[in-house]
N, CA, C, O and the ligand as a Tripos MOL2 file, in Angstrom:
@<TRIPOS>MOLECULE
protein
  297   295    75     0     0
PROTEIN
NO_CHARGES

@<TRIPOS>ATOM
      1 N          74.3480   90.0820  110.0290 N.3       1 MET1
      2 CA         75.6730   89.7680  109.5910 C.3       1 MET1
      3 C          76.8690   90.3410  110.5710 C.2       1 MET1
      4 O          76.9740   91.5590  110.7140 O.2       1 MET1
      5 N          77.6600   89.5430  111.1620 N.am      2 GLU2
      6 CA         78.5170   89.8900  111.8790 C.3       2 GLU2
      7 C          79.9060   90.2860  111.1690 C.2       2 GLU2
      8 O          80.6620   89.5630  110.5190 O.2       2 GLU2
      9 N          80.0080   91.5760  111.4700 N.am      3 ASN3
     10 CA         81.2070   92.1510  110.7630 C.3       3 ASN3
     11 C          82.3190   92.1710  111.9810 C.2       3 ASN3
     12 O          82.3540   93.0540  112.8370 O.2       3 ASN3
     13 N          83.1810   91.0980  111.9170 N.am      4 LYS4
     14 CA         84.0650   90.8670  113.0030 C.3       4 LYS4
     15 C          85.4880   91.2240  112.4130 C.2       4 LYS4
     16 O          86.1040   90.5620  111.5770 O.2       4 LYS4
     17 N          85.9230   92.5060  113.0700 N.am      5 LEU5
     18 CA         87.1080   93.0430  112.7070 C.3       5 LEU5
     19 C          88.3350   92.1020  113.3660 C.2       5 LEU5
     20 O          88.4550   92.1160  114.5910 O.2       5 LEU5
     21 N          89.0920   91.4210  112.6890 N.am      6 THR6
     22 CA         90.1180   90.6620  113.2890 C.3       6 THR6
     23 C          91.3140   91.3310  113.0910 C.2       6 THR6
     24 O          91.8690   91.3200  111.9930 O.2       6 THR6
     25 N          91.8130   91.9810  114.1630 N.am      7 SER7
     26 CA         93.1860   92.6380  114.3090 C.3       7 SER7
     27 C          94.1600   91.9260  115.0240 C.2       7 SER7
     28 O          95.1940   92.4660  115.4200 O.2       7 SER7
     29 N          93.8470   90.5580  115.2420 N.am      8 GLU8
     30 CA         94.7440   89.7590  116.0140 C.3       8 GLU8
     31 C          95.8470   89.2080  114.9200 C.2       8 GLU8
     32 O          95.6650   88.9140  113.7390 O.2       8 GLU8
     33 N          96.8520   89.1740  115.5750 N.am      9 THR9
     34 CA         98.0650   88.5010  114.9020 C.3       9 THR9
     35 C          98.0550   87.1180  114.8620 C.2       9 THR9
     36 O          97.4620   86.4720  115.7260 O.2       9 THR9
     37 N          98.7670   86.4970  113.7680 N.am     10 PRO10
     38 CA         98.8850   85.1640  113.8760 C.3      10 PRO10
     39 C          99.7330   84.6840  115.1980 C.2      10 PRO10
     40 O         100.4490   85.4330  115.8610 O.2      10 PRO10
     41 N          99.5610   83.5940  115.3960 N.am     11 ASN11
     42 CA        100.1670   83.0240  116.8130 C.3      11 ASN11
     43 C         101.5450   82.4770  116.3120 C.2      11 ASN11
     44 O         101.5510   81.3130  115.9130 O.2      11 ASN11
     45 N         102.6690   83.1610  116.2880 N.am     12 PHE12
     46 CA        103.9100   82.6800  115.7980 C.3      12 PHE12
     47 C         104.5270   81.7960  116.9260 C.2      12 PHE12
     48 O         104.2460   81.9340  118.1160 O.2      12 PHE12
     49 N         105.2980   80.9800  116.4830 N.am     13 ARG13
     50 CA        105.9850   80.0890  117.3510 C.3      13 ARG13
     51 C         107.5570   80.0990  116.9710 C.2      13 ARG13
     52 O         107.9330   80.0390  115.8000 O.2      13 ARG13
     53 N         108.3720   80.1740  117.9900 N.am     14 THR14
     54 CA        109.8100   80.1110  117.8200 C.3      14 THR14
     55 C         110.1100   78.8160  117.2320 C.2      14 THR14
     56 O         109.7040   77.7590  117.7150 O.2      14 THR14
     57 N         110.9240   78.9190  116.0390 N.am     15 GLN15
     58 CA        111.3030   77.7360  115.4250 C.3      15 GLN15
     59 C         112.7570   77.9190  114.9960 C.2      15 GLN15
     60 O         113.3690   78.9870  115.0240 O.2      15 GLN15
     61 N         113.2390   76.7110  114.5860 N.am     16 ILE16
     62 CA        114.8550   76.5600  114.2830 C.3      16 ILE16
     63 C         114.6930   76.4760  112.7190 C.2      16 ILE16
     64 O         113.8880   75.7580  112.1240 O.2      16 ILE16
     65 N         115.6160   77.3500  112.1570 N.am     17 LEU17
     66 CA        115.5700   77.3140  110.7440 C.3      17 LEU17
     67 C         117.0440   76.9550  110.1980 C.2      17 LEU17
     68 O         117.9840   77.0450  110.9870 O.2      17 LEU17
     69 N         117.2290   76.6220  109.1030 N.am     18 GLN18
     70 CA        118.5410   76.4100  108.6090 C.3      18 GLN18
     71 C         118.8320   77.3580  107.6680 C.2      18 GLN18
     72 O         118.0920   77.7080  106.7490 O.2      18 GLN18
     73 N         120.1340   77.8430  107.9670 N.am     19 CYS19
     74 CA        120.5360   78.9940  107.1010 C.3      19 CYS19
     75 C         120.8070   78.6020  105.7020 C.2      19 CYS19
     76 O         121.3040   77.5000  105.4680 O.2      19 CYS19
     77 N         120.5040   79.4540  104.7280 N.am     20 LYS20
     78 CA        120.5240   79.0370  103.2540 C.3      20 LYS20
     79 C         121.8830   79.2420  102.7290 C.2      20 LYS20
     80 O         122.1750   78.8020  101.6170 O.2      20 LYS20
     81 N         122.7530   79.8940  103.4670 N.am     21 ASP21
     82 CA        124.1730   80.0980  103.0780 C.3      21 ASP21
     83 C         125.0580   79.0600  103.6920 C.2      21 ASP21
     84 O         125.6700   78.2470  102.9990 O.2      21 ASP21
     85 N         125.1190   79.0940  104.9530 N.am     22 CYS22
     86 CA        126.1090   78.1380  105.6540 C.3      22 CYS22
     87 C         125.4300   76.9970  106.3010 C.2      22 CYS22
     88 O         126.0750   76.2260  107.0110 O.2      22 CYS22
     89 N         124.2610   76.8580  106.1110 N.am     23 GLN23
     90 CA        123.4510   75.5140  106.7140 C.3      23 GLN23
     91 C         123.5860   75.3350  108.1400 C.2      23 GLN23
     92 O         123.6200   74.2230  108.6670 O.2      23 GLN23
     93 N         123.6600   76.3920  108.7450 N.am     24 ALA24
     94 CA        123.8870   76.4390  110.2280 C.3      24 ALA24
     95 C         122.2780   76.7170  110.7550 C.2      24 ALA24
     96 O         121.4600   77.5330  110.3280 O.2      24 ALA24
     97 N         122.1700   75.8210  111.7320 N.am     25 ASP25
     98 CA        120.8960   76.0650  112.4690 C.3      25 ASP25
     99 C         120.7910   77.5240  113.2450 C.2      25 ASP25
    100 O         121.7420   77.9370  113.9080 O.2      25 ASP25
    101 N         119.5910   78.2510  113.1140 N.am     26 PHE26
    102 CA        119.4400   79.3830  113.6970 C.3      26 PHE26
    103 C         117.9790   79.6140  114.1420 C.2      26 PHE26
    104 O         117.0280   79.2800  113.4350 O.2      26 PHE26
    105 N         117.8540   80.1800  115.3030 N.am     27 ILE27
    106 CA        116.6380   80.3070  115.8500 C.3      27 ILE27
    107 C         115.9090   81.6210  115.4130 C.2      27 ILE27
    108 O         116.4630   82.7200  115.3790 O.2      27 ILE27
    109 N         114.5230   81.3670  115.0640 N.am     28 LEU28
    110 CA        113.8490   82.6440  114.5870 C.3      28 LEU28
    111 C         112.7150   82.5810  115.7830 C.2      28 LEU28
    112 O         111.9420   81.6260  115.8560 O.2      28 LEU28
    113 N         112.6870   83.5140  116.5720 N.am     29 THR29
    114 CA        111.8930   83.6460  117.6720 C.3      29 THR29
    115 C         110.6350   84.1100  117.4060 C.2      29 THR29
    116 O         110.5510   84.7630  116.3660 O.2      29 THR29
    117 N         109.6280   83.9640  118.0420 N.am     30 ASP30
    118 CA        108.1900   84.4410  117.7720 C.3      30 ASP30
    119 C         108.1440   85.9400  117.6890 C.2      30 ASP30
    120 O         107.3770   86.4860  116.8960 O.2      30 ASP30
    121 N         108.9210   86.6090  118.4620 N.am     31 SER31
    122 CA        109.0140   88.1820  118.4810 C.3      31 SER31
    123 C         109.5140   88.5650  117.1910 C.2      31 SER31
    124 O         109.0020   89.5510  116.6600 O.2      31 SER31
    125 N         110.4330   87.9430  116.5990 N.am     32 GLU32
    126 CA        111.1560   88.2510  115.4480 C.3      32 GLU32
    127 C         110.2550   87.9910  114.2930 C.2      32 GLU32
    128 O         110.2260   88.8000  113.3650 O.2      32 GLU32
    129 N         109.5680   86.9930  114.2840 N.am     33 MET33
    130 CA        108.5410   86.5610  113.2540 C.3      33 MET33
    131 C         107.4100   87.7190  113.3190 C.2      33 MET33
    132 O         106.9220   88.2190  112.3060 O.2      33 MET33
    133 N         107.1070   88.0270  114.4510 N.am     34 LEU34
    134 CA        106.1190   89.1660  114.4570 C.3      34 LEU34
    135 C         106.5630   90.4710  114.0080 C.2      34 LEU34
    136 O         105.8430   91.3220  113.4870 O.2      34 LEU34
    137 N         107.8470   90.5660  114.2580 N.am     35 TYR35
    138 CA        108.4940   91.9540  113.7250 C.3      35 TYR35
    139 C         108.3810   91.8570  112.1750 C.2      35 TYR35
    140 O         107.8800   92.8190  111.5930 O.2      35 TYR35
    141 N         108.7670   90.8730  111.5180 N.am     36 TYR36
    142 CA        108.8620   90.7490  110.1270 C.3      36 TYR36
    143 C         107.3750   90.6770  109.6310 C.2      36 TYR36
    144 O         107.1160   91.2540  108.5750 O.2      36 TYR36
    145 N         106.6120   90.1730  110.1440 N.am     37 TYR37
    146 CA        105.1730   90.1320  109.8490 C.3      37 TYR37
    147 C         104.6190   91.5700  109.6510 C.2      37 TYR37
    148 O         104.0230   92.0270  108.6750 O.2      37 TYR37
    149 N         104.9810   92.1990  110.8720 N.am     38 ARG38
    150 CA        104.5030   93.5820  110.8700 C.3      38 ARG38
    151 C         104.9880   94.5020  109.7780 C.2      38 ARG38
    152 O         104.2660   95.3400  109.2390 O.2      38 ARG38
    153 N         106.2940   94.2880  109.4780 N.am     39 LYS39
    154 CA        106.8400   95.0610  108.5620 C.3      39 LYS39
    155 C         106.6990   94.5790  107.1820 C.2      39 LYS39
    156 O         107.3410   95.0770  106.2580 O.2      39 LYS39
    157 N         105.8030   93.5440  107.0240 N.am     40 ASN40
    158 CA        105.3900   92.9540  105.8700 C.3      40 ASN40
    159 C         106.6910   92.6030  105.0090 C.2      40 ASN40
    160 O         106.9210   92.9800  103.8600 O.2      40 ASN40
    161 N         107.5020   91.7820  105.8360 N.am     41 LEU41
    162 CA        108.7590   91.2850  105.2260 C.3      41 LEU41
    163 C         108.8650   89.7420  105.1230 C.2      41 LEU41
    164 O         108.1160   89.0450  105.8070 O.2      41 LEU41
    165 N         109.5690   89.3150  104.4760 N.am     42 ASN42
    166 CA        109.7900   87.8040  104.3240 C.3      42 ASN42
    167 C         110.5840   87.3980  105.6040 C.2      42 ASN42
    168 O         111.4650   88.0820  106.1250 O.2      42 ASN42
    169 N         110.1400   86.1870  106.0280 N.am     43 PHE43
    170 CA        111.1230   85.8090  107.2420 C.3      43 PHE43
    171 C         112.6050   85.5420  106.6190 C.2      43 PHE43
    172 O         112.8100   85.2180  105.4490 O.2      43 PHE43
    173 N         113.5250   85.7230  107.5420 N.am     44 PRO44
    174 CA        114.9880   85.4430  107.0390 C.3      44 PRO44
    175 C         115.1330   83.9960  106.8580 C.2      44 PRO44
    176 O         114.6450   83.1150  107.5660 O.2      44 PRO44
    177 N         115.9090   83.8590  105.7600 N.am     45 VAL45
    178 CA        116.3900   82.3650  105.5730 C.3      45 VAL45
    179 C         117.7640   82.1370  105.8230 C.2      45 VAL45
    180 O         118.3290   81.0730  105.5690 O.2      45 VAL45
    181 N         118.3490   83.2190  106.3620 N.am     46 ARG46
    182 CA        119.9560   83.0610  106.7330 C.3      46 ARG46
    183 C         120.1000   83.3400  108.1290 C.2      46 ARG46
    184 O         119.2130   84.0040  108.6650 O.2      46 ARG46
    185 N         121.0040   82.9700  108.7550 N.am     47 CYS47
    186 CA        121.4160   83.1140  110.0600 C.3      47 CYS47
    187 C         121.8510   84.4260  110.2180 C.2      47 CYS47
    188 O         122.0530   85.1160  109.2190 O.2      47 CYS47
    189 N         122.0300   84.8870  111.4000 N.am     48 ARG48
    190 CA        122.4590   86.2830  111.8700 C.3      48 ARG48
    191 C         123.5630   86.6410  111.3170 C.2      48 ARG48
    192 O         123.6320   87.7490  110.7850 O.2      48 ARG48
    193 N         124.6580   85.7660  111.3300 N.am     49 GLU49
    194 CA        125.8270   86.1120  110.9670 C.3      49 GLU49
    195 C         126.0600   86.3900  109.4370 C.2      49 GLU49
    196 O         126.8130   87.2440  108.9690 O.2      49 GLU49
    197 N         125.2410   85.4730  108.7270 N.am     50 CYS50
    198 CA        125.2560   85.6550  107.1430 C.3      50 CYS50
    199 C         124.4720   86.8250  106.7310 C.2      50 CYS50
    200 O         124.6910   87.3890  105.6590 O.2      50 CYS50
    201 N         123.4490   87.2540  107.6580 N.am     51 ARG51
    202 CA        122.7300   88.5180  107.1510 C.3      51 ARG51
    203 C         123.6440   89.5900  107.5360 C.2      51 ARG51
    204 O         123.7840   90.5200  106.7420 O.2      51 ARG51
    205 N         124.2380   89.5960  108.5570 N.am     52 GLN52
    206 CA        125.1320   90.7360  108.7370 C.3      52 GLN52
    207 C         126.1780   90.7960  107.7590 C.2      52 GLN52
    208 O         126.4940   91.8980  107.3100 O.2      52 GLN52
    209 N         126.8350   89.6130  107.3160 N.am     53 ALA53
    210 CA        127.9340   89.6670  106.3900 C.3      53 ALA53
    211 C         127.3380   90.3140  105.1180 C.2      53 ALA53
    212 O         127.9460   91.2110  104.5330 O.2      53 ALA53
    213 N         125.9770   89.7840  104.6390 N.am     54 ARG54
    214 CA        125.5800   90.4380  103.3830 C.3      54 ARG54
    215 C         125.1270   91.9140  103.4880 C.2      54 ARG54
    216 O         125.1740   92.6390  102.4950 O.2      54 ARG54
    217 N         124.7210   92.3280  104.5960 N.am     55 ARG55
    218 CA        124.5280   93.6170  104.8020 C.3      55 ARG55
    219 C         125.8700   94.4710  104.5910 C.2      55 ARG55
    220 O         125.9960   95.3170  103.7060 O.2      55 ARG55
    221 N         126.8310   94.1350  105.5090 N.am     56 ALA56
    222 CA        128.0700   94.6640  105.3660 C.3      56 ALA56
    223 C         128.5470   94.7890  103.8240 C.2      56 ALA56
    224 O         129.0930   95.8070  103.3970 O.2      56 ALA56
    225 N         128.2970   93.7110  103.0820 N.am     57 GLN57
    226 CA        128.7200   93.7080  101.6860 C.3      57 GLN57
    227 C         128.0980   94.7670  101.0190 C.2      57 GLN57
    228 O         128.7310   95.5420  100.3030 O.2      57 GLN57
    229 N         126.8620   94.8470  101.2190 N.am     58 GLY58
    230 CA        126.0020   95.8000  100.4490 C.3      58 GLY58
    231 C         126.3450   97.1040  100.9600 C.2      58 GLY58
    232 O         126.1160   98.0040  100.1520 O.2      58 GLY58
    233 N         126.8550   97.4920  102.1330 N.am     59 LEU59
    234 CA        127.0280   98.9490  102.5510 C.3      59 LEU59
    235 C         128.4240   99.2760  101.9750 C.2      59 LEU59
    236 O         128.6340  100.3630  101.4360 O.2      59 LEU59
    237 N         129.3610   98.3400  102.0910 N.am     60 THR60
    238 CA        130.7430   98.6250  101.5570 C.3      60 THR60
    239 C         130.7180   98.7680  100.1700 C.2      60 THR60
    240 O         130.6770   97.7620   99.4630 O.2      60 THR60
    241 N         130.7390  100.0550   99.6190 N.am     61 THR61
    242 CA        130.7390  100.1700   98.1080 C.3      61 THR61
    243 C         132.2400  100.0450   97.7120 C.2      61 THR61
    244 O         133.1420  100.7040   98.2290 O.2      61 THR61
    245 N         132.3950   99.1030   96.7180 N.am     62 ALA62
    246 CA        133.7850   98.9590   96.3500 C.3      62 ALA62
    247 C         134.2090  100.1540   95.6610 C.2      62 ALA62
    248 O         133.8830  100.3820   94.4960 O.2      62 ALA62
    249 N         135.0380  101.0370   96.4630 N.am     63 GLU63
    250 CA        135.6280  102.1620   95.7440 C.3      63 GLU63
    251 C         136.6860  101.9050   94.6500 C.2      63 GLU63
    252 O         137.6980  101.2200   94.7920 O.2      63 GLU63
    253 N         136.3510  102.4690   93.6930 N.am     64 GLY64
    254 CA        137.3860  102.1310   92.6370 C.3      64 GLY64
    255 C         138.6320  102.9730   92.9150 C.2      64 GLY64
    256 O         138.8580  104.1230   92.5370 O.2      64 GLY64
    257 N         139.3530  102.2030   93.6150 N.am     65 SER65
    258 CA        140.7070  102.8090   93.8540 C.3      65 SER65
    259 C         141.7710  102.4160   92.7450 C.2      65 SER65
    260 O         142.8830  101.9430   92.9830 O.2      65 SER65
    261 N         141.3230  102.6490   91.6790 N.am     66 VAL66
    262 CA        142.1680  102.0890   90.5330 C.3      66 VAL66
    263 C         143.4070  102.9980   90.4670 C.2      66 VAL66
    264 O         143.2870  104.2200   90.3840 O.2      66 VAL66
    265 N         144.5880  102.3850   90.5060 N.am     67 GLN67
    266 CA        145.6920  103.2020   90.4950 C.3      67 GLN67
    267 C         146.2390  103.2010   89.0000 C.2      67 GLN67
    268 O         146.7750  102.2210   88.4840 O.2      67 GLN67
    269 N         146.0290  104.4630   88.3500 N.am     68 GLY68
    270 CA        146.4290  104.7790   87.1060 C.3      68 GLY68
    271 C         147.9920  104.8430   87.1390 C.2      68 GLY68
    272 O         148.6370  105.7190   87.7150 O.2      68 GLY68
    273 N         148.5410  103.7160   86.3910 N.am     69 GLY69
    274 CA        149.9140  103.6750   86.2790 C.3      69 GLY69
    275 C         150.6560  104.8140   85.6430 C.2      69 GLY69
    276 O         150.1000  105.9000   85.4800 O.2      69 GLY69
    277 N         151.6710  104.6350   85.3450 N.am     70 ASP70
    278 CA        152.5710  105.7000   84.7240 C.3      70 ASP70
    279 C         151.7650  106.1940   83.3800 C.2      70 ASP70
    280 O         151.3950  105.3980   82.5160 O.2      70 ASP70
    281 N         151.5410  107.5990   83.3150 N.am     71 CYS71
    282 CA        150.7400  107.9340   82.2120 C.3      71 CYS71
    283 C         151.7290  108.8000   81.2930 C.2      71 CYS71
    284 O         151.8190  110.0280   81.3020 O.2      71 CYS71
    285 N         152.3640  108.0080   80.5910 N.am     72 HIS72
    286 CA        153.5140  108.7660   79.7280 C.3      72 HIS72
    287 C         152.8050  108.9790   78.3810 C.2      72 HIS72
    288 O         152.3580  108.1480   77.5890 O.2      72 HIS72
    289 N         152.8250  110.4210   78.3370 N.am     73 GLY73
    290 CA        152.3540  110.9320   76.9590 C.3      73 GLY73
    291 C         153.2610  110.5830   76.0170 C.2      73 GLY73
    292 O         154.3620  110.1670   76.3790 O.2      73 GLY73
    293 N         153.0030  110.6750   74.9410 N.am     74 SER74
    294 CA        153.9530  110.4340   73.7710 C.3      74 SER74
    295 C         154.5040  111.7240   73.3640 C.2      74 SER74
    296 O         155.3030  111.7870   72.4300 O.2      74 SER74
    297 ZN        124.5180   81.2970  107.8500 Zn       75 ZN75
@<TRIPOS>BOND
     1     1     2 1
     2     2     3 1
     3     3     4 2
     4     3     5 am
     5     5     6 1
     6     6     7 1
     7     7     8 2
     8     7     9 am
     9     9    10 1
    10    10    11 1
    11    11    12 2
    12    11    13 am
    13    13    14 1
    14    14    15 1
    15    15    16 2
    16    15    17 am
    17    17    18 1
    18    18    19 1
    19    19    20 2
    20    19    21 am
    21    21    22 1
    22    22    23 1
    23    23    24 2
    24    23    25 am
    25    25    26 1
    26    26    27 1
    27    27    28 2
    28    27    29 am
    29    29    30 1
    30    30    31 1
    31    31    32 2
    32    31    33 am
    33    33    34 1
    34    34    35 1
    35    35    36 2
    36    35    37 am
    37    37    38 1
    38    38    39 1
    39    39    40 2
    40    39    41 am
    41    41    42 1
    42    42    43 1
    43    43    44 2
    44    43    45 am
    45    45    46 1
    46    46    47 1
    47    47    48 2
    48    47    49 am
    49    49    50 1
    50    50    51 1
    51    51    52 2
    52    51    53 am
    53    53    54 1
    54    54    55 1
    55    55    56 2
    56    55    57 am
    57    57    58 1
    58    58    59 1
    59    59    60 2
    60    59    61 am
    61    61    62 1
    62    62    63 1
    63    63    64 2
    64    63    65 am
    65    65    66 1
    66    66    67 1
    67    67    68 2
    68    67    69 am
    69    69    70 1
    70    70    71 1
    71    71    72 2
    72    71    73 am
    73    73    74 1
    74    74    75 1
    75    75    76 2
    76    75    77 am
    77    77    78 1
    78    78    79 1
    79    79    80 2
    80    79    81 am
    81    81    82 1
    82    82    83 1
    83    83    84 2
    84    83    85 am
    85    85    86 1
    86    86    87 1
    87    87    88 2
    88    87    89 am
    89    89    90 1
    90    90    91 1
    91    91    92 2
    92    91    93 am
    93    93    94 1
    94    94    95 1
    95    95    96 2
    96    95    97 am
    97    97    98 1
    98    98    99 1
    99    99   100 2
   100    99   101 am
   101   101   102 1
   102   102   103 1
   103   103   104 2
   104   103   105 am
   105   105   106 1
   106   106   107 1
   107   107   108 2
   108   107   109 am
   109   109   110 1
   110   110   111 1
   111   111   112 2
   112   111   113 am
   113   113   114 1
   114   114   115 1
   115   115   116 2
   116   115   117 am
   117   117   118 1
   118   118   119 1
   119   119   120 2
   120   119   121 am
   121   121   122 1
   122   122   123 1
   123   123   124 2
   124   123   125 am
   125   125   126 1
   126   126   127 1
   127   127   128 2
   128   127   129 am
   129   129   130 1
   130   130   131 1
   131   131   132 2
   132   131   133 am
   133   133   134 1
   134   134   135 1
   135   135   136 2
   136   135   137 am
   137   137   138 1
   138   138   139 1
   139   139   140 2
   140   139   141 am
   141   141   142 1
   142   142   143 1
   143   143   144 2
   144   143   145 am
   145   145   146 1
   146   146   147 1
   147   147   148 2
   148   147   149 am
   149   149   150 1
   150   150   151 1
   151   151   152 2
   152   151   153 am
   153   153   154 1
   154   154   155 1
   155   155   156 2
   156   155   157 am
   157   157   158 1
   158   158   159 1
   159   159   160 2
   160   159   161 am
   161   161   162 1
   162   162   163 1
   163   163   164 2
   164   163   165 am
   165   165   166 1
   166   166   167 1
   167   167   168 2
   168   167   169 am
   169   169   170 1
   170   170   171 1
   171   171   172 2
   172   171   173 am
   173   173   174 1
   174   174   175 1
   175   175   176 2
   176   175   177 am
   177   177   178 1
   178   178   179 1
   179   179   180 2
   180   179   181 am
   181   181   182 1
   182   182   183 1
   183   183   184 2
   184   183   185 am
   185   185   186 1
   186   186   187 1
   187   187   188 2
   188   187   189 am
   189   189   190 1
   190   190   191 1
   191   191   192 2
   192   191   193 am
   193   193   194 1
   194   194   195 1
   195   195   196 2
   196   195   197 am
   197   197   198 1
   198   198   199 1
   199   199   200 2
   200   199   201 am
   201   201   202 1
   202   202   203 1
   203   203   204 2
   204   203   205 am
   205   205   206 1
   206   206   207 1
   207   207   208 2
   208   207   209 am
   209   209   210 1
   210   210   211 1
   211   211   212 2
   212   211   213 am
   213   213   214 1
   214   214   215 1
   215   215   216 2
   216   215   217 am
   217   217   218 1
   218   218   219 1
   219   219   220 2
   220   219   221 am
   221   221   222 1
   222   222   223 1
   223   223   224 2
   224   223   225 am
   225   225   226 1
   226   226   227 1
   227   227   228 2
   228   227   229 am
   229   229   230 1
   230   230   231 1
   231   231   232 2
   232   231   233 am
   233   233   234 1
   234   234   235 1
   235   235   236 2
   236   235   237 am
   237   237   238 1
   238   238   239 1
   239   239   240 2
   240   239   241 am
   241   241   242 1
   242   242   243 1
   243   243   244 2
   244   243   245 am
   245   245   246 1
   246   246   247 1
   247   247   248 2
   248   247   249 am
   249   249   250 1
   250   250   251 1
   251   251   252 2
   252   251   253 am
   253   253   254 1
   254   254   255 1
   255   255   256 2
   256   255   257 am
   257   257   258 1
   258   258   259 1
   259   259   260 2
   260   259   261 am
   261   261   262 1
   262   262   263 1
   263   263   264 2
   264   263   265 am
   265   265   266 1
   266   266   267 1
   267   267   268 2
   268   267   269 am
   269   269   270 1
   270   270   271 1
   271   271   272 2
   272   271   273 am
   273   273   274 1
   274   274   275 1
   275   275   276 2
   276   275   277 am
   277   277   278 1
   278   278   279 1
   279   279   280 2
   280   279   281 am
   281   281   282 1
   282   282   283 1
   283   283   284 2
   284   283   285 am
   285   285   286 1
   286   286   287 1
   287   287   288 2
   288   287   289 am
   289   289   290 1
   290   290   291 1
   291   291   292 2
   292   291   293 am
   293   293   294 1
   294   294   295 1
   295   295   296 2
@<TRIPOS>SUBSTRUCTURE
     1 MET1         2 RESIDUE 1 A MET
     2 GLU2         6 RESIDUE 1 A GLU
     3 ASN3        10 RESIDUE 1 A ASN
     4 LYS4        14 RESIDUE 1 A LYS
     5 LEU5        18 RESIDUE 1 A LEU
     6 THR6        22 RESIDUE 1 A THR
     7 SER7        26 RESIDUE 1 A SER
     8 GLU8        30 RESIDUE 1 A GLU
     9 THR9        34 RESIDUE 1 A THR
    10 PRO10       38 RESIDUE 1 A PRO
    11 ASN11       42 RESIDUE 1 A ASN
    12 PHE12       46 RESIDUE 1 A PHE
    13 ARG13       50 RESIDUE 1 A ARG
    14 THR14       54 RESIDUE 1 A THR
    15 GLN15       58 RESIDUE 1 A GLN
    16 ILE16       62 RESIDUE 1 A ILE
    17 LEU17       66 RESIDUE 1 A LEU
    18 GLN18       70 RESIDUE 1 A GLN
    19 CYS19       74 RESIDUE 1 A CYS
    20 LYS20       78 RESIDUE 1 A LYS
    21 ASP21       82 RESIDUE 1 A ASP
    22 CYS22       86 RESIDUE 1 A CYS
    23 GLN23       90 RESIDUE 1 A GLN
    24 ALA24       94 RESIDUE 1 A ALA
    25 ASP25       98 RESIDUE 1 A ASP
    26 PHE26      102 RESIDUE 1 A PHE
    27 ILE27      106 RESIDUE 1 A ILE
    28 LEU28      110 RESIDUE 1 A LEU
    29 THR29      114 RESIDUE 1 A THR
    30 ASP30      118 RESIDUE 1 A ASP
    31 SER31      122 RESIDUE 1 A SER
    32 GLU32      126 RESIDUE 1 A GLU
    33 MET33      130 RESIDUE 1 A MET
    34 LEU34      134 RESIDUE 1 A LEU
    35 TYR35      138 RESIDUE 1 A TYR
    36 TYR36      142 RESIDUE 1 A TYR
    37 TYR37      146 RESIDUE 1 A TYR
    38 ARG38      150 RESIDUE 1 A ARG
    39 LYS39      154 RESIDUE 1 A LYS
    40 ASN40      158 RESIDUE 1 A ASN
    41 LEU41      162 RESIDUE 1 A LEU
    42 ASN42      166 RESIDUE 1 A ASN
    43 PHE43      170 RESIDUE 1 A PHE
    44 PRO44      174 RESIDUE 1 A PRO
    45 VAL45      178 RESIDUE 1 A VAL
    46 ARG46      182 RESIDUE 1 A ARG
    47 CYS47      186 RESIDUE 1 A CYS
    48 ARG48      190 RESIDUE 1 A ARG
    49 GLU49      194 RESIDUE 1 A GLU
    50 CYS50      198 RESIDUE 1 A CYS
    51 ARG51      202 RESIDUE 1 A ARG
    52 GLN52      206 RESIDUE 1 A GLN
    53 ALA53      210 RESIDUE 1 A ALA
    54 ARG54      214 RESIDUE 1 A ARG
    55 ARG55      218 RESIDUE 1 A ARG
    56 ALA56      222 RESIDUE 1 A ALA
    57 GLN57      226 RESIDUE 1 A GLN
    58 GLY58      230 RESIDUE 1 A GLY
    59 LEU59      234 RESIDUE 1 A LEU
    60 THR60      238 RESIDUE 1 A THR
    61 THR61      242 RESIDUE 1 A THR
    62 ALA62      246 RESIDUE 1 A ALA
    63 GLU63      250 RESIDUE 1 A GLU
    64 GLY64      254 RESIDUE 1 A GLY
    65 SER65      258 RESIDUE 1 A SER
    66 VAL66      262 RESIDUE 1 A VAL
    67 GLN67      266 RESIDUE 1 A GLN
    68 GLY68      270 RESIDUE 1 A GLY
    69 GLY69      274 RESIDUE 1 A GLY
    70 ASP70      278 RESIDUE 1 A ASP
    71 CYS71      282 RESIDUE 1 A CYS
    72 HIS72      286 RESIDUE 1 A HIS
    73 GLY73      290 RESIDUE 1 A GLY
    74 SER74      294 RESIDUE 1 A SER
    75 ZN75       297 GROUP 0 **** ****
């Protein structure tokens, strides 16, 4: 019985996808796919800009700069 260890990676091909957010076409290159595959991540469904925008949103924590108005004690 042949025990063939297949350490080969799938043959990814560069493809054009449509962004889920802005419906713009973006390119997912084979090297990018390989990157996501190796990291065990899902392939992106958004274009680069939308991904960066979302990332930026996630990083910028909305600091509660609530301005307490006049605090007049009785
Ligand atoms: Zn987009």
